[in-house]
C-alpha positions as CSV (number, residue, x, y, z in Angstrom):
1,M,154.4,120.0,38.5
2,K,157.6,118.4,39.8
3,L,158.5,115.0,38.8
4,E,159.9,112.3,41.3
5,T,163.5,111.1,40.8
6,M,164.0,107.3,40.5
7,D,165.5,107.5,44.3
8,E,162.6,109.2,45.3
9,V,160.2,106.8,43.9
10,A,162.2,103.9,45.6
11,E,162.0,105.9,48.8
12,S,158.1,106.2,48.6
13,S,157.4,102.7,47.2
14,P,156.5,99.8,49.5
15,A,156.7,97.4,46.6
16,L,160.2,98.6,45.6
17,K,161.2,98.3,49.2
18,A,160.3,94.7,49.5
19,F,161.8,94.3,46.5
20,S,165.1,95.6,47.7
21,L,164.7,93.3,50.8
22,L,164.3,90.3,48.5
23,E,167.7,91.3,47.2
24,T,169.3,91.7,50.4
25,I,168.2,88.1,51.4
26,A,169.3,86.6,48.1
27,A,172.8,88.3,48.5
28,M,173.5,86.6,51.7
29,D,175.3,83.2,52.0
30,H,173.3,82.1,54.7
31,A,169.6,81.9,55.7
32,P,169.5,85.4,58.2
33,T,167.7,86.1,61.2
34,L,165.4,88.9,61.8
35,A,168.3,90.7,63.9
36,E,170.5,90.3,61.1
37,L,168.1,91.5,58.6
38,T,167.2,94.5,60.7
39,E,170.9,95.3,60.6
40,A,171.6,94.8,57.0
41,A,168.5,96.6,55.8
42,N,168.9,99.4,58.3
43,L,165.0,99.3,59.0
44,P,163.1,99.2,62.5
45,K,162.1,95.6,63.5
46,P,158.4,96.4,63.3
47,T,158.6,97.6,59.7
48,L,160.8,94.7,58.4
49,H,158.4,92.1,60.3
50,R,155.7,93.5,58.5
51,W,157.4,93.3,55.0
52,L,158.6,89.9,55.7
53,S,155.1,89.0,56.6
54,M,153.9,90.4,53.5
55,L,156.6,88.5,51.4
56,E,155.9,85.3,53.1
57,G,152.2,85.6,52.2
58,A,153.0,86.2,48.6
59,E,155.1,83.0,48.9
60,L,158.3,84.7,48.0
61,L,160.0,84.0,51.2
62,R,159.6,81.1,53.5
63,R,160.9,80.7,57.4
64,L,163.0,77.7,58.0
65,P,161.7,75.0,60.3
66,D,163.4,76.8,63.3
67,G,161.2,79.7,62.8
68,R,163.9,82.3,62.8
69,R,165.7,82.4,59.7
70,Y,164.4,83.3,56.3
71,E,165.3,82.1,52.8
72,L,163.7,82.5,49.3
73,A,160.7,80.5,48.5
74,S,159.9,78.7,45.3
75,R,158.0,81.7,43.6
76,A,160.9,83.7,44.0
77,T,163.3,81.4,42.5
78,A,160.6,80.5,39.7
79,L,160.4,84.5,38.8
80,A,164.7,84.3,38.6
81,F,164.3,81.4,36.6
82,A,162.0,83.2,34.1
83,I,163.9,86.2,34.0
84,L,167.1,84.3,33.1
85,S,165.5,82.4,30.3
86,N,163.7,85.6,28.8
87,N,166.2,88.4,29.5
88,S,168.4,89.7,26.5
89,G,170.9,87.3,27.2
90,S,169.5,84.0,26.7
91,N,170.1,84.0,22.8
92,Q,173.8,84.8,23.4
93,R,173.7,82.0,25.9
94,H,172.2,79.4,23.7
95,Q,175.0,80.4,20.9
96,I,177.4,79.9,23.4
97,L,175.9,76.3,24.2
98,E,175.7,75.3,20.7
99,R,179.4,76.5,20.1
100,V,180.7,74.2,22.9
101,V,178.4,71.3,21.7
102,R,179.9,71.7,18.2
103,D,183.4,71.5,19.6
104,L,183.0,69.0,22.1
105,G,180.2,66.5,20.0
106,E,178.2,66.0,23.3
107,S,175.0,67.4,24.6
108,C,175.3,70.2,26.9
109,N,173.1,72.4,29.5
110,L,172.9,75.2,31.5
111,T,171.6,74.8,35.2
112,V,170.7,76.7,38.2
113,L,169.6,75.3,41.4
114,E,166.2,75.5,43.0
115,G,166.0,74.2,46.4
116,S,166.9,70.4,46.3
117,E,166.6,70.2,42.5
118,V,168.5,71.3,39.5
119,M,167.0,73.0,37.2
120,Y,167.5,73.1,33.2
121,L,167.9,76.7,32.2
122,D,169.0,75.9,28.5
123,R,170.1,72.7,26.7
124,V,171.6,72.0,23.4
125,E,171.6,68.3,21.8
126,A,174.4,66.8,19.9
127,A,174.2,65.6,16.5
128,A,173.8,62.0,18.1
129,P,171.2,62.7,20.7
130,L,171.1,61.0,24.0
131,R,167.3,60.1,23.8
132,V,166.5,61.1,27.3
133,A,163.5,63.1,28.3
134,F,166.0,66.2,29.3
135,Q,165.1,69.7,27.9
136,K,164.5,73.2,29.1
137,G,162.5,73.4,32.3
138,S,163.5,69.8,33.5
139,R,164.4,68.9,37.1
140,V,166.6,66.4,38.7
141,P,167.2,65.7,42.3
142,A,170.7,67.8,43.4
143,H,172.5,64.7,45.1
144,A,172.3,62.8,42.0
145,S,173.7,64.9,39.3
146,A,176.9,66.8,38.4
147,S,175.8,70.1,38.6
148,G,173.6,69.5,41.8
149,K,177.1,68.1,43.9
150,L,178.7,71.2,42.2
151,F,176.5,73.8,43.6
152,L,176.5,72.0,47.0
153,A,180.2,71.9,47.0
154,M,180.6,75.6,46.1
155,M,178.1,76.8,48.6
156,P,179.4,78.3,52.1
157,P,179.9,75.5,54.6
158,A,176.8,76.5,57.0
159,K,174.4,76.7,54.1
160,R,175.6,73.6,52.6
161,D,175.2,71.8,55.9
162,R,171.5,73.4,56.2
163,V,170.8,72.3,52.4
164,I,172.0,68.8,52.8
165,G,170.0,68.3,56.0
166,T,166.7,69.0,53.5
167,L,167.6,66.3,50.8
168,S,165.7,63.0,50.4
169,L,168.7,61.1,49.4
170,N,166.8,58.7,47.1
171,R,168.6,55.9,45.3
172,Y,168.2,56.0,41.2
173,T,170.8,53.8,40.1
174,A,173.5,51.3,42.1
175,N,175.9,54.2,42.0
176,T,173.7,57.1,43.5
177,L,175.0,58.4,46.7
178,V,172.5,57.9,49.6
179,E,174.5,58.3,52.6
180,T,175.4,61.2,53.9
181,D,178.9,60.7,54.6
182,A,179.7,59.6,51.3
183,L,178.0,62.9,49.9
184,R,180.3,64.9,51.8
185,D,183.3,63.2,51.0
186,E,182.3,63.3,47.3
187,L,181.8,67.2,47.9
188,G,184.9,67.8,49.1
189,R,186.6,66.3,46.2
190,I,184.5,68.7,43.7
191,K,185.5,71.8,45.9
192,R,189.1,70.8,45.4
193,D,188.8,69.9,41.7
194,G,186.7,72.5,40.8
195,Y,184.4,70.0,38.8
196,A,181.9,67.4,39.4
197,F,181.1,64.0,37.8
198,D,177.7,62.2,37.7
199,D,178.9,58.6,36.9
200,E,175.5,56.8,36.2
201,E,173.9,58.2,39.3
202,F,170.7,59.3,37.9
203,L,170.5,57.4,35.0
204,S,172.2,54.2,34.1
205,G,174.4,54.5,30.9
206,L,174.6,58.2,31.3
207,F,177.8,60.2,32.7
208,C,177.8,63.7,33.0
209,V,180.8,66.3,33.7
210,A,179.9,70.1,35.2
211,V,181.8,73.2,36.0
212,P,180.8,76.2,37.9
213,I,179.6,79.5,36.4
214,F,180.7,82.4,38.9
215,D,179.6,85.9,39.5
216,R,182.1,88.7,38.4
217,N,184.1,88.2,41.8
218,G,184.6,84.5,41.2
219,R,182.9,83.8,44.5
220,D,179.2,82.9,44.2
221,C,178.3,79.9,41.9
222,L,175.6,81.5,39.7
223,A,174.9,78.6,37.4
224,A,176.8,75.3,36.1
225,L,177.8,74.0,32.6
226,A,177.4,70.3,32.1
227,L,178.1,68.1,29.4
228,Q,176.2,64.3,29.1
229,A,177.1,61.7,27.4
230,P,176.7,57.7,26.8
231,V,179.4,56.0,29.3
232,V,180.5,54.3,26.0
233,R,182.0,57.6,24.9
234,V,182.6,59.7,28.1
235,S,183.6,57.9,31.5
236,R,186.2,59.0,34.6
237,A,188.8,57.7,32.5
238,N,188.4,60.6,29.9
239,A,185.9,63.3,31.1
240,A,188.5,65.6,32.9
241,E,189.9,66.1,29.1
242,R,186.6,67.9,28.3
243,V,187.0,70.3,31.3
244,P,189.2,73.0,30.0
245,A,186.9,73.6,26.9
246,L,184.0,73.5,29.4
247,R,185.6,76.0,31.7
248,E,186.1,78.6,28.5
249,A,182.6,78.6,27.8
250,A,181.7,78.8,31.5
251,D,183.7,81.8,31.5
252,A,181.7,83.3,28.5
253,L,178.4,82.1,30.0
254,A,179.3,84.0,33.0
255,V,179.3,87.5,31.2
256,T,175.7,87.0,30.1
257,L,174.4,86.2,33.7
258,Q,175.8,89.4,35.2
C-alpha cells in the first residue's frame, strides 16, 4: 500500500487547504478582498468563495461591514490564544515574566490583541500585589491600556484606521482618551518612542508602561510586555527607566512566540 506524503495529504485535504487560507489572511497587513485572496492563494474564485463561506459559517472568518473584505473572527483568535497559552513555550514565557518581575519589583503581564480588546496571555504579580482583578484571560479596552495603544500604534496605517473606526471610546477615568484626534496624536508619539504609557486611563491610581514583542523580522507586533504599578511608585517621571529591562525581556519572549 502506498503511503501519502505530507504534501500529498495537504493537497487532498479540504480542511488543511482551508487552514492554509486562514494562515494567508492572518499574515496579511490588511483585510483582503476576494480578488486579493484569489491572487494570494492561487485558487479559482468559485473554490475560494466556497472555502470563505465555510470558514464564515464556522465563525473563523467574518466579513467587514462593506461586505468585500475578510478578517479573522473571534473563534480564530480564541484558538490562537489557546495555542499560545498551552504550547511548549508557555512555561518558558512564564519564567521570563517571573525574572523581569523580580528585577523590576513590579507586576508584569504578557498581552495579545483580540479585536478591540487586549487579552492577558500570562501575568506575574510582584511581592506587593496591586490587588486588582487582572489575571490570565482578563480583557481590557485597547484605547485605555498601554498595550492596546501600543498594538494600534504598530499597525499599518490602513489597518489602524479601520480598527480605530470600530472602537467605542468609552471613558473609564478622567484621563481616558475618548477623542479620536487625541488618540491618534498619542499613537504617533508611541510609534516614535517605541513604548506606551497608561497614565491612570483605565483605573485611577494605576500606571502602566508597555513595549512591543516583534516577530523574527522585527516588523509585526506579535504581543506586548507591560509593567503595572501604583502611581506612587511608577509615573511619567520615572517609567522610561524601566523600558530597557522590559525590552530585553521582550526580546527573550519573542523567541518563545516564533
